[in-house]
N, C-alpha and C positions, 0 to 999 in steps of 0.2 A: 349494254349486259358483258356477259364473262364468259369465256370457255366454261366453265362450271354449270352455269344456267343452261347452256347447249346439253352440256352433258348429264344433267341430272332429267332435264327434258326428253334428251333421247333413253334413258334408261328406265325412264316409265314410261316411252312408250313401247318399248323393248320389251316390257315386265321382265326385266333383269331382277332377281329376289339377289338382297342381301348375303352372300357368303356360297351364295352359287357362281358358276364361270359364268365372269362378264367378262365386255371386253378392256383393254387395258387406257386407262385418262390418257397414257399417251397417244397410242391408233387413233383415239376420239380426237385428239389436238392435232393430228396430223389430214384428219377427214376434214376436220373445221378447216385449215387453211389453206385445203383442196375445195371445197363447194366455195366458201370465198371468192375463192377467186377466179372459180366457172361464172360463178353469179354474176360477180360484179364486169367478166366478158358478155357476158351475154345481153346483163342492166345495166347498164349505167351509169343509172338512176339508184341504183343498190346502193350507190354509196356517197349520196347527198346523207347529210344530217335534217333534222328537221329546220333549218335556216335555212338550207338549200348551198349550204357550203360542201366541200368533196374532205372527204375522209379518208387519211392516206391510208394504202392497207398495210398493214402487218403483218405477221404470223405470229400466233398465238404458242407459247411454247409451257406454258404455266396456265394450270385452271384459274388463276387469278387475273391473270391478263383479259383487255378486252377484244371482244370482237370488232375486228373490222370493218363493220355493214352498218346498216342503220337499222336500229331498233325492231322494226315494223317487219323487218326479213328474218327475223329469229324463227317464224313456223317453216320459211323457208329452209333455213340450212339444216335445223333439225331433221326433216323430211329427205333432204341431200346426204344427209350425214346418214339416216337409219336405212337410205336407197345403198349406197355402197359400203355400210357394216357389212350389210344383209348380202347383198353381190359378192363382195371380194374380200372380206375380213372374216374372224373366227373360227377356223377350221369346219367342226358340227353345227355351230351355231348358221352357217351360209341358209338362205331360206329365201331360193330363186321367186315364191308366188310374193312374198312379204317385198323383195328388193324390187321389184316390179310395180308392188304398188304402192310404194314411198317415191319412185324413180318416177313415174304417172303422176302423183301429187305438186310433186319439185317442177318438173315440167310444165304442167299444167298454169302452175302462176307464174313462172319465168320468161317463159315464151310466148306472154302474152301477145 
């Protein structure tokens, strides 16, 4: 999966409208890197590919970069990005209730 896949999923979930105020791709890539790092610290198994080989964690710096986490964790990464975006980013788009819901979804899966 690429950073763009995560960004597209996030934008769909956040109901961002084309032409409206949006989170910058650069901000979302930074949040992807943060969430991937957090997730593999809590759940090292997220760093394994489908054949059980270890995925080397690298930061994404472009939307076409591959996200360094198993594809099965895609929705978890999207929830984590949404949690952080609504909690800490976006100025007038901050929304504590939405942030808490996405945080709970993220933690429910990650801290099994």
